[in-house]
DSSP file (Angstrom, degrees, kcal/mol; ACC not computed):
  #  RESIDUE AA STRUCTURE BP1 BP2  ACC     N-H-->O    O-->H-N    N-H-->O    O-->H-N    TCO  KAPPA ALPHA  PHI   PSI    X-CA   Y-CA   Z-CA
    1    1 A M              0   0    0      0, 0.0     0, 0.0     0, 0.0     0, 0.0   0.000 360.0 360.0 360.0 134.8  235.1  107.1   50.0
    2    2 A K        -     0   0    0      1,-0.1     3,-0.1     3,-0.0     0, 0.0  -0.557 360.0 -97.4 -91.2 151.3  234.3  103.7   48.9
    3    3 A P        -     0   0    0      0, 0.0    -1,-0.1     0, 0.0     2,-0.0  -0.300  49.7 -92.1 -68.1 155.4  235.3  102.5   45.3
    4    4 A P        -     0   0    0      0, 0.0     2,-0.1     0, 0.0     0, 0.0  -0.326  43.0-111.5 -65.0 148.6  232.5  102.6   42.6
    5    5 A T     >  -     0   0    0      1,-0.1     4,-2.7    -3,-0.1     5,-0.2  -0.322  25.4-108.8 -74.7 165.1  230.4   99.5   42.1
    6    6 A L  H  > S+     0   0    0      1,-0.2     4,-2.8     2,-0.2     5,-0.2   0.898 122.7  54.0 -62.1 -37.6  230.7   97.5   38.9
    7    7 A E  H  > S+     0   0    0      2,-0.2     4,-2.6     1,-0.2    -1,-0.2   0.890 108.2  48.4 -61.8 -43.1  227.3   98.8   37.9
    8    8 A E  H  > S+     0   0    0      2,-0.2     4,-2.5     1,-0.2    -2,-0.2   0.904 112.8  48.1 -66.3 -42.9  228.4  102.4   38.4
    9    9 A V  H  X S+     0   0    0     -4,-2.7     4,-2.6     2,-0.2    -2,-0.2   0.930 112.0  49.0 -64.1 -41.1  231.5  101.9   36.3
   10   10 A L  H  X S+     0   0    0     -4,-2.8     4,-2.9     1,-0.2    -2,-0.2   0.921 113.1  48.3 -60.5 -44.1  229.5  100.1   33.5
   11   11 A R  H  X S+     0   0    0     -4,-2.6     4,-2.1     2,-0.2    -2,-0.2   0.903 111.0  48.8 -64.2 -38.4  227.0  103.0   33.6
   12   12 A Q  H  X S+     0   0    0     -4,-2.5     4,-2.7     2,-0.2    -1,-0.2   0.912 113.3  49.1 -64.1 -44.6  229.8  105.6   33.4
   13   13 A R  H  X S+     0   0    0     -4,-2.6     4,-2.7     1,-0.2    -2,-0.2   0.926 111.2  49.3 -59.7 -45.6  231.4  103.7   30.5
   14   14 A A  H  X S+     0   0    0     -4,-2.9     4,-2.6     2,-0.2    -1,-0.2   0.881 110.7  48.6 -61.7 -39.4  228.1  103.5   28.8
   15   15 A E  H  X S+     0   0    0     -4,-2.1     4,-2.3     2,-0.2    -2,-0.2   0.900 113.4  48.4 -69.4 -38.4  227.4  107.2   29.2
   16   16 A A  H  X S+     0   0    0     -4,-2.7     4,-2.1     2,-0.2    -2,-0.2   0.907 111.0  50.0 -68.8 -37.0  230.9  108.1   27.9
   17   17 A D  H  X S+     0   0    0     -4,-2.7     4,-2.8     2,-0.2    -2,-0.2   0.959 110.8  50.3 -59.5 -51.3  230.5  105.7   24.9
   18   18 A A  H  X S+     0   0    0     -4,-2.6     4,-2.7     1,-0.2    -2,-0.2   0.877 110.0  49.7 -51.4 -43.7  227.1  107.3   24.1
   19   19 A E  H  X S+     0   0    0     -4,-2.3     4,-2.2     2,-0.2    -1,-0.2   0.844 109.5  51.0 -71.1 -32.8  228.6  110.8   24.3
   20   20 A R  H  X S+     0   0    0     -4,-2.1     4,-2.8     2,-0.2    -2,-0.2   0.936 111.0  49.7 -65.9 -42.9  231.4  109.8   22.0
   21   21 A R  H  X S+     0   0    0     -4,-2.8     4,-2.7     1,-0.2     5,-0.2   0.946 111.3  47.9 -54.8 -49.9  228.9  108.4   19.5
   22   22 A R  H  X S+     0   0    0     -4,-2.7     4,-2.3     1,-0.2    -1,-0.2   0.889 112.1  50.0 -62.3 -36.9  226.9  111.5   19.6
   23   23 A A  H  X S+     0   0    0     -4,-2.2     4,-2.6     2,-0.2    -1,-0.2   0.946 112.5  47.7 -63.5 -45.5  230.0  113.7   19.1
   24   24 A A  H  X S+     0   0    0     -4,-2.8     4,-2.9     1,-0.2    -2,-0.2   0.888 110.9  49.5 -66.3 -40.4  231.1  111.6   16.2
   25   25 A A  H  X S+     0   0    0     -4,-2.7     4,-2.6     2,-0.2    -1,-0.2   0.898 111.1  50.8 -63.9 -39.2  227.6  111.6   14.5
   26   26 A A  H  X S+     0   0    0     -4,-2.3     4,-2.3    -5,-0.2    -2,-0.2   0.942 111.0  48.8 -67.0 -43.5  227.5  115.4   15.0
   27   27 A A  H  X S+     0   0    0     -4,-2.6     4,-3.1     1,-0.2     5,-0.2   0.953 110.6  50.2 -54.1 -52.9  231.0  115.6   13.3
   28   28 A D  H  X S+     0   0    0     -4,-2.9     4,-2.5     1,-0.2    -2,-0.2   0.901 109.8  50.8 -57.1 -41.2  229.8  113.4   10.5
   29   29 A R  H  X S+     0   0    0     -4,-2.6     4,-2.3     2,-0.2    -1,-0.2   0.907 110.2  49.6 -64.8 -39.2  226.8  115.6   10.0
   30   30 A R  H  X S+     0   0    0     -4,-2.3     4,-2.8     1,-0.2    -2,-0.2   0.958 114.0  47.2 -59.1 -52.8  229.0  118.8    9.9
   31   31 A L  H  X S+     0   0    0     -4,-3.1     4,-2.6     1,-0.2    -2,-0.2   0.874 110.4  48.9 -64.0 -37.7  231.3  117.1    7.4
   32   32 A L  H  X S+     0   0    0     -4,-2.5     4,-2.4    -5,-0.2    -1,-0.2   0.875 112.3  49.9 -66.2 -37.0  228.5  115.9    5.1
   33   33 A K  H  X S+     0   0    0     -4,-2.3     4,-2.8    -5,-0.2    -2,-0.2   0.932 111.7  48.8 -67.2 -43.3  226.9  119.5    5.2
   34   34 A E  H  X S+     0   0    0     -4,-2.8     4,-3.0     1,-0.2     5,-0.2   0.962 113.1  47.0 -63.7 -48.3  230.3  121.0    4.3
   35   35 A L  H  X S+     0   0    0     -4,-2.6     4,-2.5     2,-0.2    -1,-0.2   0.917 112.5  49.6 -57.8 -43.8  230.8  118.5    1.4
   36   36 A A  H  X S+     0   0    0     -4,-2.4     4,-2.8     2,-0.2    -1,-0.2   0.922 112.5  48.6 -59.4 -46.8  227.3  119.1    0.2
   37   37 A E  H  X S+     0   0    0     -4,-2.8     4,-2.8     1,-0.2    -2,-0.2   0.949 111.9  48.7 -53.9 -53.2  227.9  122.9    0.3
   38   38 A Q  H  X S+     0   0    0     -4,-3.0     4,-2.7     1,-0.2    -2,-0.2   0.872 110.2  50.5 -63.4 -37.4  231.1  122.5   -1.5
   39   39 A A  H  X S+     0   0    0     -4,-2.5     4,-2.2    -5,-0.2    -1,-0.2   0.928 111.0  48.7 -68.1 -40.7  229.6  120.4   -4.2
   40   40 A A  H  X S+     0   0    0     -4,-2.8     4,-2.5     2,-0.2    -2,-0.2   0.939 111.7  50.9 -57.0 -48.2  226.8  122.9   -4.7
   41   41 A Y  H  X S+     0   0    0     -4,-2.8     4,-2.6     1,-0.2    -2,-0.2   0.953 111.0  47.9 -52.6 -53.6  229.4  125.7   -5.0
   42   42 A E  H  X S+     0   0    0     -4,-2.7     4,-2.2     1,-0.2    -1,-0.2   0.856 110.8  50.7 -64.9 -35.9  231.4  123.8   -7.5
   43   43 A A  H  X S+     0   0    0     -4,-2.2     4,-2.3     2,-0.2    -1,-0.2   0.892 111.2  49.2 -63.0 -42.4  228.2  123.0   -9.6
   44   44 A E  H  X S+     0   0    0     -4,-2.5     4,-2.1     2,-0.2    -2,-0.2   0.908 110.5  49.8 -66.0 -41.1  227.3  126.6   -9.6
   45   45 A Q  H  X S+     0   0    0     -4,-2.6     4,-2.2     2,-0.2    -2,-0.2   0.866 111.1  49.3 -70.0 -35.0  230.8  127.6  -10.6
   46   46 A R  H  X S+     0   0    0     -4,-2.2     4,-2.3    -5,-0.2    -1,-0.2   0.862 109.0  53.1 -69.6 -33.7  230.7  125.0  -13.5
   47   47 A E  H  X S+     0   0    0     -4,-2.3     4,-2.1     2,-0.2    -2,-0.2   0.916 109.2  48.1 -67.2 -42.8  227.4  126.3  -14.7
   48   48 A M  H  X S+     0   0    0     -4,-2.1     4,-2.6     2,-0.2    -2,-0.2   0.927 111.8  49.4 -59.2 -46.6  228.7  129.9  -14.8
   49   49 A Q  H  X S+     0   0    0     -4,-2.2     4,-2.9     1,-0.2    -2,-0.2   0.927 110.2  51.4 -62.9 -41.8  231.8  128.8  -16.7
   50   50 A A  H  X S+     0   0    0     -4,-2.3     4,-2.6     2,-0.2    -1,-0.2   0.878 110.9  48.8 -64.0 -36.0  229.6  126.8  -19.2
   51   51 A E  H  X S+     0   0    0     -4,-2.1     4,-2.8     2,-0.2     5,-0.2   0.951 111.5  48.3 -72.5 -42.5  227.4  130.0  -19.7
   52   52 A R  H  X S+     0   0    0     -4,-2.6     4,-2.4     2,-0.2    -2,-0.2   0.942 111.2  51.6 -56.2 -47.0  230.5  132.1  -20.3
   53   53 A D  H  X S+     0   0    0     -4,-2.9     4,-2.3     2,-0.2    -2,-0.2   0.921 110.5  48.3 -54.3 -50.1  231.8  129.4  -22.7
   54   54 A R  H  X S+     0   0    0     -4,-2.6     4,-2.6     2,-0.2    -2,-0.2   0.926 111.8  49.4 -54.7 -47.7  228.4  129.5  -24.6
   55   55 A K  H  X S+     0   0    0     -4,-2.8     4,-2.4     1,-0.2    -2,-0.2   0.906 112.2  48.2 -60.4 -43.1  228.5  133.3  -24.8
   56   56 A W  H  X S+     0   0    0     -4,-2.4     4,-1.8    -5,-0.2    -1,-0.2   0.880 111.8  49.1 -70.2 -38.4  232.0  133.2  -26.1
   57   57 A A  H  X S+     0   0    0     -4,-2.3     4,-2.3     2,-0.2    -2,-0.2   0.916 110.6  51.2 -67.8 -43.5  231.2  130.6  -28.7
   58   58 A R  H  X S+     0   0    0     -4,-2.6     4,-1.9     1,-0.2    -2,-0.2   0.912 109.2  50.0 -58.9 -42.6  228.2  132.6  -29.9
   59   59 A S  H  X S+     0   0    0     -4,-2.4     4,-0.9     1,-0.2    -1,-0.2   0.873 112.4  47.5 -67.1 -34.0  230.2  135.7  -30.2
   60   60 A R  H  < S+     0   0    0     -4,-1.8    -1,-0.2     2,-0.2    -2,-0.2   0.828 112.4  49.2 -71.3 -33.1  232.8  133.8  -32.3
   61   61 A A  H  < S+     0   0    0     -4,-2.3    -2,-0.2     1,-0.2    -1,-0.2   0.806 118.5  38.7 -80.9 -25.9  230.2  132.2  -34.5
   62   62 A S  H  <        0   0    0     -4,-1.9    -1,-0.2    -5,-0.2    -2,-0.2   0.604 360.0 360.0 -98.5 -10.3  228.4  135.6  -35.2
   63   63 A G     <        0   0    0     -4,-0.9    -1,-0.2    -5,-0.2    -2,-0.2   0.421 360.0 360.0 -96.7 360.0  231.7  137.6  -35.4
């Protein structure tokens, strides 16, 4: 078996680099999605707590 040509080595390296970039981009997208979901959950929890606080304040003011 003869050694690979320079062109073949460069092509393989370019393919490997492209695959690494695709994998990194996919990981970035997953991370951003998780961060967005976490932020949405936290905002929902803050809103629910704010509503509980308003109800508590109304009951204290009327009681």
